[in-house]
C-alpha positions as CSV (number, residue, x, y, z in Angstrom):
1,M,24.8,59.3,-5.8
2,S,24.4,55.6,-6.5
3,P,22.4,53.5,-4.0
4,A,24.3,51.2,-1.7
5,P,24.5,47.6,-2.7
6,V,21.7,45.5,-1.1
7,S,23.4,42.1,-1.5
8,P,26.9,40.9,-2.5
9,D,25.7,40.2,-6.0
10,L,23.4,43.2,-6.4
11,S,24.5,46.6,-7.3
12,Q,23.4,49.2,-9.7
13,S,25.2,48.5,-13.0
14,A,26.5,51.2,-15.3
15,S,23.1,50.9,-17.0
16,P,20.6,49.2,-14.7
17,Q,18.6,47.8,-17.6
18,L,17.2,44.4,-18.3
19,G,18.8,42.1,-20.7
20,H,17.6,41.0,-24.2
21,A,18.0,37.2,-23.8
22,L,14.4,36.2,-24.4
23,K,14.1,34.3,-27.7
24,P,11.3,34.8,-30.2
25,R,10.1,31.3,-29.8
26,Q,9.9,31.8,-26.1
27,L,7.9,35.0,-26.4
28,I,5.5,33.3,-28.9
29,M,4.9,30.3,-26.6
30,M,4.6,32.6,-23.6
31,G,1.8,34.5,-25.3
32,L,0.1,31.3,-26.2
33,G,0.6,29.6,-22.9
34,S,-0.6,32.7,-20.9
35,A,-4.0,32.3,-22.4
36,I,-4.2,28.5,-21.9
37,G,-4.6,27.9,-18.2
38,A,-6.7,26.1,-15.7
39,G,-9.6,28.4,-16.8
40,L,-9.8,26.4,-20.0
41,F,-9.0,22.9,-18.6
42,L,-11.3,23.1,-15.5
43,G,-13.4,26.3,-15.7
44,S,-14.8,26.2,-19.2
45,G,-17.6,23.9,-18.1
46,V,-19.0,26.8,-16.0
47,G,-19.5,28.8,-19.1
48,V,-21.1,25.9,-20.9
49,Q,-23.6,25.5,-18.1
50,A,-24.3,29.2,-18.1
51,A,-25.2,29.5,-21.8
52,G,-25.4,26.0,-23.2
53,P,-23.9,25.6,-26.7
54,A,-24.3,29.4,-27.2
55,V,-21.2,29.7,-25.0
56,L,-19.3,29.6,-28.3
57,L,-20.7,33.1,-29.0
58,S,-19.3,34.2,-25.6
59,Y,-15.9,32.8,-26.5
60,L,-15.9,34.5,-29.9
61,V,-16.7,37.9,-28.4
62,A,-14.1,37.4,-25.7
63,G,-11.5,36.1,-28.2
64,A,-12.2,39.0,-30.6
65,L,-11.7,41.4,-27.7
66,V,-8.4,39.9,-26.7
67,I,-7.1,39.9,-30.3
68,I,-7.9,43.6,-30.6
69,V,-6.2,44.4,-27.2
70,M,-3.1,42.4,-28.2
71,N,-2.9,44.3,-31.5
72,A,-3.3,47.6,-29.7
73,L,-0.6,46.7,-27.2
74,G,1.6,45.4,-30.0
75,E,1.4,48.7,-31.8
76,M,2.5,50.6,-28.7
77,A,5.1,48.0,-27.7
78,A,6.7,47.9,-31.1
79,A,7.1,51.7,-31.0
80,K,8.3,51.7,-27.4
81,P,9.4,48.4,-26.0
82,T,9.5,48.7,-22.2
83,S,9.0,46.4,-19.2
84,G,6.4,48.8,-17.9
85,A,4.3,48.2,-21.0
86,F,0.7,49.5,-20.6
87,S,1.7,51.4,-17.4
88,V,4.3,53.4,-19.4
89,Y,1.8,53.9,-22.3
90,A,-0.9,55.1,-20.0
91,A,1.6,57.6,-18.5
92,D,2.6,58.8,-22.0
93,A,-1.1,59.2,-23.0
94,M,-2.8,60.4,-19.8
95,G,-0.1,61.4,-17.4
96,P,2.1,59.9,-14.7
97,T,-0.8,59.3,-12.2
98,A,-2.6,57.1,-14.7
99,G,0.5,55.2,-15.5
100,A,1.4,54.6,-11.9
101,T,-2.1,53.6,-11.0
102,V,-2.5,51.0,-13.7
103,G,1.0,49.7,-12.9
104,W,0.4,49.3,-9.2
105,L,-3.1,47.9,-9.7
106,W,-1.8,45.2,-12.1
107,W,1.1,44.4,-9.9
108,L,-1.3,43.9,-6.9
109,Q,-3.5,41.7,-8.9
110,I,-0.7,39.5,-10.2
111,V,1.0,38.9,-6.8
112,I,-2.3,37.9,-5.3
113,V,-3.0,35.6,-8.3
114,V,0.5,34.1,-7.9
115,A,-0.4,33.0,-4.3
116,A,-3.7,31.6,-5.5
117,E,-2.0,29.6,-8.2
118,A,0.5,28.1,-5.8
119,M,-2.3,27.0,-3.5
120,G,-4.5,25.8,-6.4
121,A,-1.7,23.7,-7.9
122,A,-0.9,22.2,-4.5
123,G,-4.5,21.4,-3.9
124,L,-5.0,19.7,-7.2
125,L,-1.8,17.7,-6.9
126,A,-3.0,16.5,-3.4
127,T,-6.1,15.1,-5.0
128,V,-3.9,12.7,-7.0
129,W,-1.5,12.0,-4.1
130,P,-3.4,12.7,-0.9
131,Q,-0.3,12.1,1.2
132,L,1.3,15.3,-0.1
133,P,0.7,18.2,2.4
134,V,-0.9,21.2,0.5
135,P,0.9,24.0,2.6
136,A,4.3,22.5,2.0
137,L,3.6,22.0,-1.7
138,A,2.5,25.5,-2.1
139,L,5.5,27.0,-0.4
140,T,7.8,24.6,-2.4
141,F,6.2,25.9,-5.6
142,M,6.7,29.5,-4.6
143,A,10.4,28.8,-3.7
144,A,11.1,26.9,-6.8
145,F,9.8,29.5,-9.2
146,T,11.5,32.3,-7.3
147,V,14.8,30.5,-8.0
148,I,13.9,30.1,-11.6
149,N,13.1,33.8,-12.0
150,L,16.3,34.8,-10.2
151,M,18.3,32.6,-12.6
152,G,17.7,35.1,-15.5
153,V,15.3,35.7,-18.3
154,R,16.8,33.1,-20.6
155,N,16.2,30.3,-18.0
156,F,12.7,31.7,-17.2
157,G,11.9,31.8,-20.9
158,E,13.0,28.2,-21.4
159,F,11.0,26.9,-18.5
160,E,7.9,28.8,-19.8
161,F,8.5,27.6,-23.3
162,W,8.3,23.9,-22.3
163,F,5.4,24.5,-20.0
164,A,3.5,26.0,-22.9
165,I,4.5,23.1,-25.2
166,L,3.0,20.6,-22.7
167,K,-0.3,22.5,-22.6
168,V,-0.5,23.0,-26.4
169,A,0.4,19.3,-26.9
170,A,-2.4,18.3,-24.4
171,I,-5.0,20.3,-26.3
172,L,-3.9,18.9,-29.7
173,V,-4.2,15.4,-28.3
174,F,-7.6,16.2,-26.8
175,L,-8.8,17.6,-30.2
176,L,-7.7,14.5,-32.1
177,I,-9.4,12.2,-29.6
178,G,-12.5,14.3,-29.7
179,L,-12.6,14.3,-33.5
180,A,-12.1,10.6,-33.6
181,L,-14.9,10.1,-31.1
182,L,-17.3,12.3,-33.1
183,A,-16.3,10.5,-36.3
184,G,-17.0,7.1,-34.8
185,W,-13.4,5.9,-35.2
186,L,-12.9,4.8,-31.6
187,P,-13.6,1.0,-31.2
188,G,-16.6,0.3,-29.0
189,V,-17.6,3.9,-28.6
190,A,-20.7,5.3,-30.3
191,S,-20.5,8.8,-31.8
192,P,-22.9,11.2,-30.3
193,G,-22.9,13.2,-33.5
194,L,-23.8,16.9,-33.3
195,S,-27.2,16.5,-31.6
196,N,-26.0,18.1,-28.4
197,F,-25.8,21.4,-30.1
198,T,-29.5,21.6,-30.5
199,A,-30.9,19.2,-27.9
200,N,-32.0,20.1,-24.4
201,G,-33.5,23.5,-25.2
202,G,-31.7,24.4,-28.4
203,F,-28.5,26.2,-29.2
204,A,-29.2,29.0,-26.8
205,P,-31.4,27.5,-24.1
206,K,-31.0,30.6,-21.8
207,G,-31.1,33.2,-24.5
208,L,-28.9,36.3,-24.6
209,A,-28.9,36.5,-20.8
210,G,-27.1,33.2,-20.8
211,V,-24.6,34.4,-23.4
212,G,-23.9,37.5,-21.2
213,A,-23.5,35.4,-18.0
214,A,-21.1,33.1,-19.8
215,L,-19.2,36.2,-21.2
216,L,-18.5,37.2,-17.6
217,V,-17.0,33.8,-16.9
218,V,-15.0,33.2,-20.1
219,V,-13.5,36.7,-20.5
220,F,-11.3,36.2,-17.5
221,A,-9.9,33.0,-19.0
222,F,-8.0,35.2,-21.4
223,G,-6.4,37.3,-18.6
224,G,-2.6,37.3,-18.7
225,T,-2.1,37.7,-22.5
226,E,-0.9,41.3,-21.7
227,I,2.3,39.8,-20.3
228,V,3.5,39.5,-23.9
229,A,3.9,43.3,-24.1
230,V,5.9,43.3,-20.8
231,A,8.2,40.4,-22.0
232,A,8.8,41.9,-25.4
233,A,11.2,44.4,-24.0
234,E,13.7,41.6,-23.2
235,T,13.9,40.2,-26.7
236,A,16.7,41.2,-29.1
237,D,14.3,42.7,-31.7
238,P,11.2,43.7,-29.7
239,G,9.3,45.2,-32.6
240,R,9.5,42.4,-35.1
241,T,9.3,39.6,-32.5
242,L,6.2,41.1,-30.9
243,V,4.4,41.5,-34.2
244,R,5.1,37.9,-35.1
245,A,4.0,36.8,-31.6
246,I,0.7,38.6,-31.9
247,R,-0.1,37.3,-35.4
248,T,0.8,33.8,-34.4
249,V,-0.9,33.7,-31.0
250,A,-4.2,35.4,-31.9
251,W,-5.6,32.8,-34.3
252,R,-4.2,29.9,-32.3
253,I,-6.0,31.1,-29.2
254,L,-9.3,31.0,-31.1
255,V,-8.6,27.6,-32.6
256,F,-7.7,26.0,-29.3
257,Y,-10.5,27.6,-27.3
258,I,-13.3,27.3,-30.0
259,G,-12.1,23.9,-31.1
260,S,-11.9,22.5,-27.5
261,L,-15.3,24.0,-26.6
262,S,-16.9,22.6,-29.7
263,V,-15.7,19.1,-28.9
264,I,-16.9,19.4,-25.3
265,I,-20.4,20.7,-26.3
266,A,-20.7,17.9,-29.0
267,V,-19.8,15.1,-26.6
268,V,-21.2,16.3,-23.2
269,P,-24.8,17.6,-22.8
270,W,-24.6,21.2,-21.4
271,Q,-26.7,20.2,-18.4
272,S,-24.4,17.4,-17.3
273,E,-22.8,17.6,-13.9
274,S,-19.6,16.1,-15.3
275,L,-18.8,19.5,-16.8
276,S,-17.2,20.3,-13.5
277,S,-14.1,18.8,-15.3
278,P,-15.1,19.1,-19.0
279,F,-11.9,17.7,-20.6
280,A,-12.0,14.7,-18.3
281,A,-15.7,14.2,-19.2
282,V,-14.8,13.9,-22.9
283,L,-11.9,11.6,-22.3
284,Q,-14.1,9.4,-20.1
285,A,-16.7,9.3,-22.8
286,A,-14.0,8.1,-25.2
287,R,-13.1,5.5,-22.6
288,I,-9.5,6.8,-22.1
289,P,-8.2,5.2,-18.9
290,G,-6.9,7.6,-16.2
291,A,-8.6,10.6,-17.9
292,A,-9.4,12.4,-14.6
293,T,-5.8,12.0,-13.3
294,A,-4.3,13.1,-16.6
295,I,-6.4,16.3,-16.8
296,T,-5.7,17.1,-13.1
297,L,-1.9,16.9,-13.8
298,I,-2.3,19.0,-16.9
299,A,-4.2,21.6,-14.9
300,V,-1.4,21.6,-12.3
301,I,1.1,22.3,-15.1
302,A,-1.2,25.1,-16.4
303,L,-1.3,26.7,-13.0
304,L,2.5,26.4,-12.4
305,S,3.1,27.8,-15.9
306,A,0.8,30.8,-15.0
307,L,2.6,31.2,-11.7
308,N,5.9,31.3,-13.4
309,A,4.8,33.8,-16.0
310,N,2.9,36.0,-13.5
311,L,5.9,36.2,-11.1
312,Y,8.0,37.3,-14.1
313,G,5.4,39.9,-15.2
314,A,5.0,41.3,-11.6
315,S,8.7,41.6,-11.1
316,R,9.1,43.5,-14.4
317,M,6.2,45.9,-13.6
318,I,7.5,46.8,-10.1
319,Y,11.0,47.1,-11.6
320,S,9.6,49.6,-14.2
321,L,7.8,51.5,-11.4
322,G,11.0,51.7,-9.5
323,Q,12.9,53.0,-12.5
324,R,10.4,55.7,-13.0
325,G,10.4,56.8,-9.3
326,E,6.8,55.5,-8.8
327,A,8.1,52.8,-6.4
328,P,11.2,52.7,-4.2
329,R,14.3,53.2,-6.4
330,M,15.9,50.0,-5.0
331,L,13.2,48.0,-6.9
332,G,14.6,49.4,-10.2
333,L,18.1,47.8,-9.7
334,T,19.5,44.8,-11.5
335,N,22.4,42.6,-10.6
336,R,25.4,41.8,-12.8
337,R,23.3,39.3,-14.8
338,Q,20.7,41.9,-15.4
339,V,18.1,40.3,-13.2
340,P,15.9,42.7,-11.1
341,V,16.5,40.8,-7.9
342,P,14.8,43.2,-5.5
343,A,11.7,43.3,-7.8
344,V,11.5,39.5,-8.0
345,L,11.8,39.2,-4.2
346,A,9.3,42.0,-3.6
347,S,6.8,40.3,-5.9
348,V,7.2,36.8,-4.4
349,L,7.2,38.1,-0.8
350,F,3.5,38.9,-1.0
351,G,2.8,35.5,-2.5
352,F,4.5,33.8,0.4
353,V,2.6,35.8,3.0
354,A,-0.7,35.2,1.2
355,A,0.0,31.5,0.9
356,V,0.8,31.3,4.6
357,L,-2.3,33.2,5.5
358,E,-4.4,30.9,3.4
359,V,-2.9,28.0,5.3
360,L,-3.8,29.6,8.6
361,Y,-7.2,30.8,7.5
362,P,-8.4,28.4,4.7
363,N,-10.8,29.8,2.1
364,R,-10.9,33.2,4.0
365,V,-8.0,35.3,2.8
366,L,-7.4,34.6,-0.8
367,P,-11.1,34.6,-1.9
368,V,-11.4,38.1,-0.4
369,L,-8.2,39.4,-2.1
370,L,-9.2,37.8,-5.4
371,N,-12.6,39.4,-5.3
372,I,-11.1,42.8,-4.8
373,V,-8.7,42.5,-7.8
374,G,-10.7,40.1,-9.9
375,A,-11.8,42.6,-12.6
376,T,-8.4,44.4,-12.8
377,C,-7.4,42.8,-16.1
378,L,-10.6,44.4,-17.7
379,L,-9.5,47.8,-16.4
380,V,-6.0,47.3,-17.7
381,W,-7.3,46.4,-21.1
382,T,-9.6,49.5,-21.1
383,I,-6.8,51.8,-20.2
384,S,-4.5,50.2,-22.8
385,L,-7.1,50.7,-25.5
386,L,-7.6,54.4,-24.4
387,S,-3.9,54.9,-24.4
388,Q,-3.6,53.4,-27.9
389,L,-6.4,55.6,-29.1
390,I,-4.6,58.7,-27.8
391,L,-1.1,57.8,-28.8
392,R,-2.0,56.6,-32.3
393,K,-3.9,59.8,-33.0
394,R,-1.0,61.8,-31.6
395,A,1.5,59.9,-33.9
396,D,-0.8,60.4,-37.0
397,R,-1.1,64.1,-36.2
398,T,2.7,64.6,-35.9
399,G,3.6,62.3,-38.7
400,T,5.5,59.9,-36.4
401,P,6.2,56.6,-38.2
402,L,5.2,53.4,-36.3
403,P,6.9,50.1,-36.8
404,F,3.5,48.3,-36.6
405,R,0.1,49.8,-37.2
406,M,-3.0,48.1,-36.0
407,R,-5.5,47.5,-38.8
408,G,-9.0,48.8,-38.5
409,F,-8.1,51.8,-36.3
410,P,-10.0,53.5,-34.8
411,L,-13.1,51.3,-35.4
412,L,-11.7,48.2,-33.8
413,T,-10.4,50.0,-30.8
414,L,-13.8,51.6,-30.3
415,L,-15.5,48.3,-30.8
416,A,-13.3,46.7,-28.1
417,L,-14.1,49.6,-25.7
418,A,-17.8,49.1,-26.4
419,I,-17.5,45.4,-25.6
420,L,-15.7,46.2,-22.3
421,A,-18.4,48.7,-21.5
422,V,-21.0,46.0,-21.9
423,I,-18.9,43.6,-19.7
424,F,-18.6,46.3,-17.0
425,G,-22.3,46.8,-17.2
426,L,-22.9,43.1,-16.7
427,L,-20.6,43.1,-13.7
428,V,-22.6,46.0,-12.1
429,A,-26.0,44.4,-13.0
430,S,-25.2,41.1,-11.4
431,A,-25.6,40.9,-7.7
432,E,-22.9,38.2,-7.6
433,T,-20.2,40.4,-9.3
434,R,-21.3,44.0,-8.3
435,M,-19.1,44.0,-5.2
436,Q,-16.2,42.9,-7.2
437,F,-16.6,45.9,-9.5
438,L,-17.1,48.3,-6.6
439,S,-14.0,46.9,-4.8
440,M,-11.9,47.3,-7.9
441,A,-13.1,50.9,-8.4
442,A,-12.4,51.8,-4.8
443,L,-8.9,50.2,-5.0
444,T,-8.2,52.0,-8.2
445,A,-9.2,55.4,-6.7
446,A,-7.1,54.7,-3.6
447,I,-4.0,53.9,-5.6
448,A,-4.5,57.0,-7.9
449,V,-4.8,59.3,-4.8
450,A,-1.8,57.7,-3.1
451,S,0.3,58.0,-6.3
452,E,-0.6,61.7,-6.8
453,V,0.1,62.5,-3.1
454,A,3.5,60.7,-3.3
455,R,4.4,62.6,-6.5
456,R,3.6,66.0,-4.9
457,L,5.5,65.1,-1.8
458,R,8.6,64.3,-3.9
459,R,8.4,67.8,-5.4
460,V,8.5,69.4,-2.0
């Protein structure tokens, strides 16, 4: 029996599947843009202050980890493109409870982050134009991107493509200005040379402890890259498009992050208070007028881009859970334009509620929610790597051909798992992050138990 229509335009089509209108260039830029957010434009200074110039080592470790994770996800997604991505692969590898748990956990994290990004973008924009009310701006952003996501994946992909283009262009301009400054080509501006790499205590003034502390900061900047595996299912040729996206995005992420951080470290002493906005600090050193305002607006674009991508990712994950019976079946429906309307609305509803609560109780609701789900991306990466380890060995054992095989298996997969184990160890060891880890563990256990209970009740 087909479910009753939930709106005039919404009914279960003959095959309630998503479309394949996402273009390869959109997927590539989405992968690149998802890793270039406010964490780079505004938060990278925190890592520099934690480790000094040695923060570059932290970024190299985090970047290597992300590249391995992307390749592992790419191998599984090329073989089985699905909007449930790592949730489906976890179910295939470790059973339906594992798949449902990672799917619901990721969805909860993303919808909370969506609300935080709306509030963050509104707050930043209000620093440029104080007359703009933050609550109204946040709700306007939520409404606008809900409409964009309801217009279909082609329109979403185009919006995200141009958002990513703006961010990439901003970084390229920043790198060119930074190189000109260091080369002494800017009139009236003396080059600081490379002395800041070794001054004020040397390259690693806080030793390995500083590198570890910075790793805890910088690894979260790469969160969101897993959305590429989710989006690949809506391209015309998921296998080939995803492999191309992974190969293109991986090295560009390192170039942009390592290049930007190298310029920042060379120009701004690691102890400087101006690192609260590191890109603006460099542009001000280069005597670029309006630097602070420009970086603020770019950070707003970065947050809105992430909001757009995260709303898309959340809707596709809850849609997949609905399709598999791990969420209400209605969430697995699409309209005639193959848009999962109930899934989009369910994903944005929590964001609206959280944004309103943040307005009513400033700095009390969202920080608590973000603390609970803050380390979720690390757990998703861990489960994805374990799934790839199991599924790759299963495919090799049965002789199943794979469209894309990750190089360096299983050593690279095990290396990434070892890095994640170290990061989890750092989370537990630090008094500031221990509660975040414990909250995530408790939430994961609660979702796993609820999923298993729901599954058994359905069998009765």
